[in-house]
N, C-alpha and C positions, 0 to 999 in steps of 0.2 A: 860575301857568299850567302845565297839564300839557303833556307832549310833544305829545299829539294836538291840543290846542288851538292850539299854535304851528304845527304842521304844517298844520292846516286853514287858518290865517290866511295862510300863505305860499304858497298855491296860485297866486294870480295871478302872482307873480314866477317861480315854477317854470314856468308855462305860457309866459311870455315867453322864458325861457332855453332851453326845449326847441325853439323854432322854428328855431334854427340847425342842428338835426339833420334838419329836415323833408325836405331833398333827398337824404337818404342813399340810395345805390344798393343798400344791403343790404336795404331794404324791398321788398315785392313790386311788380313792375312791372305795367303794364296787360296784361291777357290771361293772366296766370299763374293757375294753379289752386292755391289756397292753403288750408292748414289753420292755424288759430290756436288755441293751447292754453294752458291755465293752470289754476290751482287757486283755489277760493274767489273772492275779489275779482278776481283776474287772469282767471279764466274769464268773469266778467261783462263785463270790459273786452273780452275776445275776442268775446263775443256782439255787443256794440255795434259794434265795428269790422267784423265780418263782414257785418252788415246794411248798414252804410254803404257798404262797398266794393262789394257786389253791387248796391245800389240806384244806385250811380254808374256801373254798367255796366263795371267794371274787371276782372271775372273772378269765377268761382265761388269762394266763400270759405266754409269750414266752421269752426265754433267747437266745440271739445270740451273737456270736463274732461280733464286730462291722463291720468287713470286710465282713461278710457273711449275714448280716441282709437284708431281702427282703424289698424293698421300695414300692412294689405294694400292700401291704396288708393294710387294714384299722385298725388303732388302735386309741383308745380314748386318749392314752398318751404314750409317749416314756420316759423311765427313762434311762439316760446315766450315767454310773459310770466311773469317770476318776480322779485319784488322782492329776495329774499334770494340767489338763485342757488343755493340748496341744497335746494329742495323735492324730495323723493324721487321723486314720480310724474313730474315734469317731466324730471328727469335720466334716469330709466329710459326714458322714451319717446324722448328724444333719442339715447340709445345704440342704440335698436332701429330707428330709421327710416333709410331710404335717402334720398339727395338732400340738397340744401342746406338749412340751417336758420339762423335768426337768433334769438338770445335778447336780449330787452330786459330789463335788470336794473339794479338800483341798485349792485351790487357785482361788478365784473368780475374780482376776484381769487379768486372762488369756483370751484367745480368746473364750473359751467355753461359756463365759458370753454373747458373741456377737451372737452366733449361736443357743443357747438354749433359749426357751421361758422364763424359770425360772431357777434359780440356788439355790441350798442349799449348803452353804459353811461350811466346817468343818476344819478350820485352825488349831485348837488345836490337830487334829489327823494327821497333815502333818508329813512328814518324811524326814530326810536327807539321809538315806540309799537308795540305789537302790532297795534293796530287800524290798518289801512291806509287812507290818505286821499290824500295828495298824490302818491304814486308812481303810483297808479292813474289819477287824473285827468290827470297829466302825461303818462303813457304814451298815454292816449287822445287828448290834445291833439296829441302827436307824430304819431299815426296819422291823425288828421283832417287835419292840415296836409299830410301826405304825399299825401293824396287830393286836395289842391288847395283845401281850404276856406280862406277868409279868416277868421281867428279873432280879429280886432280887437274885434268886438262881444262875443265870448264872454269874452275877458279883461276887458273893461270890466264885463261882467255878473258875473264872478267877484269883482271888487272890491266890487260892490254886495252880493253874497251874503255876503261876509265881514263887512261892516260894518253891514249893514241889520238891521231888526227881524226877529225870528222870527215865523212864522205865529201869529196870535192863537189862543189856546186850545190850541196844540199840546202844551205841557208838561203839560196837565191830562188828556190822553187816555191810555188804557191799551191800546188796540188800534190798530194802524197797518197800512194797506194802501197799497202803492205800485203805481202803474199806468204803463205805457208803451205806446208804439206804434212798430213798426218798430225802429229802432236804439235807442230809449230803453227797450225792454223790459229790456235788460241793465242799464241804469241803475236801473230800478225794482228789479230783483233785488238790485243792490248796495246801494241805500238800505235795503231791508228787512234785509239782512245787517248793515249798520252799526247799525241799531236793536237787533237782537238782541245783537250783540257788546257794544256800549258801554253798553246800559241794561237788558239782559235783558227787553226788551219783547216782547209778542206782536205779531209783524209778518209780513206776507205780501206777495207780489207777483204780479201777473198782467199779461198783455196786456190793454189797457183794454177791448177788446170782450168779452173773456172774463169780465170781472167780473160781468156780468149773468147768467152761466150758473152760478149757484150761490153764489159767494162774497158776493154782495150780501146774502144772507140773514143774515149776521152783523152787518150794519151797525146801529148804534144810537147813542145819545148818548154812549157811551164811545169811539166809533170816530173815527178820522181817515183820510180817503181822500185820498191825495196824488198828483196827476197830474204826471208828468214829460214835458213836451211838450204838444202840442195835444190836447185831449180830444175824443172822439167827440161828435157832436151829441146833446144831450139827457141825457148821462150825469150832468152836474152836478146837474140837477134830480132825477134818480132817486136819486142819493146823498143829496141833501138831504131827500128824502121819508122816508128811513130814520131820520133824526135825526143822522146822522153829520156831522162837520165836513168840508167840502171845502177842499182847498188846491190852487190852480193858480198859474200864474206865466207872465209873458211873458219871463222870463230864458231865456238859453241853457240847454238841459236839463242840461248838465254843471255849469253854475254853480248851477242849482237843486239839484243833488245836494249841493253845499256846504251849503246851508241844511239839508238833511236830516241831514248829518253833525253840524252844530251842535246840532240838536235832540236827536239821539241822545246826544251828550256831555252836554248840559245835564240831560237826564233821568237819565242815569247819575249825575251829581253829586248831583242831588236825592235819589236813592235811596241815597246813601252808597257808591257803587261807585267803583272805580278804572278809568276808561275806558282808561288806558294798558295795563292788564294784566287783560283780561277773564278770568273764571274758566275753567279747563280749556283755555286756548289758549296757544300759544307763537307767537313771531314767524315761525317757519318750521316746517313739518311735516317732520320727518326720521324715517323709519320704519326700524326695525331690520330687517336682512336676514332673510328667512324661513328 
């Protein structure tokens, strides 16, 4: 078993373990204006959390790639997500912003602890694989629980996703499109990234309603369209008419992301790739000073 396969399989236990941090006063309170930042997978987690927090009426919440975050806006709190604690763009941003910040990381011994006001460490969710899986979903579980969600069903669904069958025909497809709505758009973005990283597959992601506005033109019998969350009325039939395979689910959307992770790794193995060490990638992006 590769590192990433083990890390995918242990997500339900990580989700249970993180619930003890859900009441942390370091996380944003109701009414605060918040910016959530990260890079790659962490940015997509930020997108999902921002949409959830705003839809819950808890305060304006923006999500930014750390390299693109504006520094002239006033926020009550910055939430930075960084598995390694060493990502250059996140560290640079935290050094430049005013006001309180909290970093969620797997390793509190890194430099992020020096530049963030506070740190929430999740070492039990750390990973040896370059491809990020359980740290991301565990962080999102923490943030969902802090918003007041009961995640009992989500954790049960995660166990189903870890052990259950993969979608029929998924391993035979060569083009993948992931769709989301509201907070699951970030999950769709992350699923597409996993497919690219672990299997070098052609993968894309869109808000579900936007799929009709051009992207549906690429659908054919080589394609798989995977919905994370509830699909818009009629979309499944429109996808089927293209010849593409449709995948939907009644699982919690983050649990459904686990199934996408598993498919990405399985296709990577079938192609003779090493999903733990995707080409051209490292566990943390550390840039040389200009």
